[in-house]
C-alpha positions, 0 to 999 in steps of 0.5 A: 144240227147234230145229224148223222153224215150226210151221202154227200159226206161221204160214206166213211164219215157215217162208219166213222160215227159207228166205229166211235159209237160201239166202241165208247158206248159209255159216251154219246157221240154225234157228229155236226154236219152244219160246223165245217169251221168249228167242232165238228165230232162230239162226245158228251160222258152219261155219266156224271162226273164226280169230284175225284173224276175230275181231279184225275183228268175226266171232263165230261165233254170232249169237242174234236175237228176229226173222228181220229182226235176224237178216238185218241182222246176218249181211249186216254179218258178211259184210261182215266176211268179206269184209273179212276174206279181203280183207286176207289 
């Protein structure tokens, strides 16, 4: 079940989700409230990943245990996407 963090999980998680979604609009970012021992934060790129982008390290889907790790991974992916476009 993909959802917005509930009140019981704290307002911080909701704010983190909002910040990630605002900062990385090219990605569909979700928090999995029902997965305590698995990947809880996921991001799926909203556009297709070409063979060239894939070869450059761009991933269509990213999963992380926390918002901070996901933010770092998304920042890196944005750099790869930018570099992939610059070389086109």
